[in-house]
N, C-alpha and C positions, 0 to 999 in steps of 0.2 A: 504494500500500500504506500502510495506516495505521500510526501509531507503535506501537500495541500489537501489530499483526500482525508488524511487523519485530522487535519485542522477542521475541515468542513463537517466531518462526522461529529466531532466534539462540540462545534458551534451549534449545530442543529439540536443536539441534546440539551445544551444549556439554554438555548432560545426557547425550546418547548417548556423547560422547567420555569423559565422566567415569566412567560406569558400564560402558562397553563393551557396550552392548545395541543395536547397530544393527539386527540382524535380528529382534529380538523384537517381537511384536505388543503394542501399547499396552494394549488393552482385555482384560479377563479372558476366557478361552475354556475351555469345558468344565470349569468349576469351578476354574480356575486364578486366579492373582492378577494385579494390574496390573504392567506392566513398570516397573522401577525408574525409568527415565528419564522415564516419564509422570508418576509421582508427584513427582519432583524438579521437573519443569516446572510442575506445578500449584502447588507451594509457592512457586516463583519468581513466578508470576502472582499468587498471594495477596498477597505482599509488594509487588509492583509496583502492584497495584490498591488497596493500603492498606485492605484489608477483613479482617474476621474470617473464620474458616474457613467458617461458614455463609453469610455474605454473599457471599464470593468464589465459592462453588460455585453459589449462586443466580444471580449475575451471569453466570458462565460458561455456565450452561445456556441463556442467551439469546444466546450468541455461537457459533453453529455453525461459522463460518469459523475462529475462533480454536481451537476444539476440534479442528477438522480438521487444523490444523498439528501437533497432538500425536498425532493418530491416534485420537481419541475422538469419540463422539457424546454428545448430552445424556443419553441413557438409560444411558450407561456411567459417568457421574460417580458417585463413591463417596459414601457418607454422610459428613458432616463429621467424625464421631467416628473413622471409618476413617482419614481424612487426618491427624488428630491422632496416632493410634497409629503411623502410618507415619513421622511426623516424629521420634518417639522411637526408632524402629527403625533409621533410616538413620544410619550411623556418621559421626562428626565428620570422619574422614579424607576422606569423599566430598565434604563441603561445602568442605573445604580445597582439594581438587582442582578443584572448580567455581570457587572464587575465583581460583586460579592460572590456569585456562584463560580466565577473563573478563579477567584482566590482560593475557594474551597476545594479546588482540584488538587491542591497541595496540602500536605499535613501541616497545620498551623503550629508554630513553635511557641507562640505567646510573647516572643521578643520582637519588638518593632522599632523602627527609626522614622523620624519625620524630618522633612526638608522641603525647600521650595526652589522653583526655577521659573524662568520666563519663556513663554512661547510668543512668537510674533503673530500679530493679527494681519493676515494678508488681505489687502483691499484691492478693489477693482481699478480705481482711478482717483485722482485728486478731486475731480468733480463729484464722485460718489462720497468722498470724505466730507466735502463742504456741505453737500445736500443733507447728509445724515448726522452731521456734527460728530463725525468719527475721529476723535482726537487722540485717544489713548491707543498706542500702537503695540502694546504688549499685554499679555495676559499672565498674571501671577498665578502659578499652579503649585499647590501644596499637596504632597502625597505622603501617605502612611504606608510603609513597606515592611513586610516580614523579613527580618535580617537573615533568616536561615534559608528560605526557599525563594526569596526575591519577589514574592507575589505582592501586587499592589492591593492593599486592603481598603483604602478609601482615598478620595481625591477631592480637593476644593479649589475653585477658581474665582478670581476677582480681578477687576480693573481698578479697584480703589487702593489707596495706600494704607491698608490695615497692617498693623504691626504683627510680626511673626508670632509673638506670644499669644495674641488674641486668636489668630488663626489656628495655632497649635492646639489650644484647648477646644476650639470648636470642632476640630477633626477628631481629637483624642476622645472626647466625651461620648462620641457615637460608637466607640469601639472599646471602651474600658473593660467591658465584660469579657473580652477575648484576649486581653493583654496582661502579661506579668511584669513587663518592663518597657520603658519607652526612652529611646536615646535621641538626643538632639544637640545641636551645636550651641555656641554662646548667644546666638541670635534669639534663642528661646529662654534666656535667663530671666526668670520671673518667679519669685518666691511663691506667689499665689498659685501659679501653675503647678509647682512642685507639691504644694499642700493639697490641691484639688486631686492630683493624681494619687497621692498617698491615701486620701480618703476613699478613693475607689479601689484601693488594693493594688495599684500599679506603682512599681518602683521607678522613680524618675532618674534617668541618667543624663542629666543636663548640666553641662559645664558652666561654671560661674565666670563672669567677667572679672578679671584680676585687678582689684583695686587695693586689697589688703593681703597680708600674709595668710590669713585664714582661707581666702579664696584659692590660693595656690594649694593649700592642704586639702580642701574639698576636691579640687580637680585631680590631684594625685590619687585620691581614694576612688574616684569614679573611673579613672583611666585604666580599664581592664578589657578583657576579650569582648564582652558584650558591647561596650561603648565603641570600641574600634570598628565594629561591624556597621556603625552608623554610615560609613562610606558606601554601603550597599544602595542607599537612596540615590546617590550621585551616579552609580553604575546603571541603575534602572533608568534614570532620566537620559543618560548618555545613549543607552540602547534604543529608547523610543525615538530620540532625535536622529540617531544614525540610520534607523531602519524606516521610520514612518515620517520623518521630517520634523523641522522645528517651528512650523507655522500651522495655524488653523485657518481654514478657508471659508467656513460658514460666514454669512453676512450679518447674522443677528447674534446678540449676546448669548441668548439661551441656546442657539445652535452651536456656537463655539464651545460652550461648556459641555454639551452633549457629545460633540466631536472628540473632545479631550477624554471624556469618560470612556467612550468607545475605543479610542486609541489605547488607553490603559488596559482595558479588558482584552483587547486583541494581543 
């Protein structure tokens, strides 16, 4: 079985679990629409193949075996504009469920790291930017990564200048039940964040900014094997940007967020 065939098989399984559509027929019948899991699978393949909507559908039309995994034939493939509209129609909650299910394919270790990076917001033209007041050119993305299996557990995106400490707690509190420890760099140095994590039973491995001798002592105690695996976050970001690109192409804010969640799941 080829790599793309294994990927498609797993994607279809996860998509069915995410939408709850196991008994639904993938292709439209008697004027009906596509099964939601089929559309989700097509979007995952589009990202995996690193193609535009039009190019991805043209390529898939020459892959009957791959389409068969989804339950489609070449004649069933939608127009690329239909796939674009479906992407805007599918709720963000479903993409989050897909991300969570993809992380569960690996055995969770309970040890995670959090970090942030920036993705470019690709725009069509200067005229488009002026017309839509599209001024912020980057998207700040914060990810929670399992340090053992490199699975992305959660992701948060913003165009605002929110401090890392606030974003860190926002992401961490959604996942405290699954964590034993959380590692982060000095950008997340906030005593209240450490106290909140301890209250939830999570060991904070967050280095202090060094202003006093006691800060050096705290950092020396933290600097162990678990903390050093914090760099796995940077490795995951590097892999995403190297394989899937460092820019999001959706034209709306919610579309850009959904695109990034989908990239992380893939």
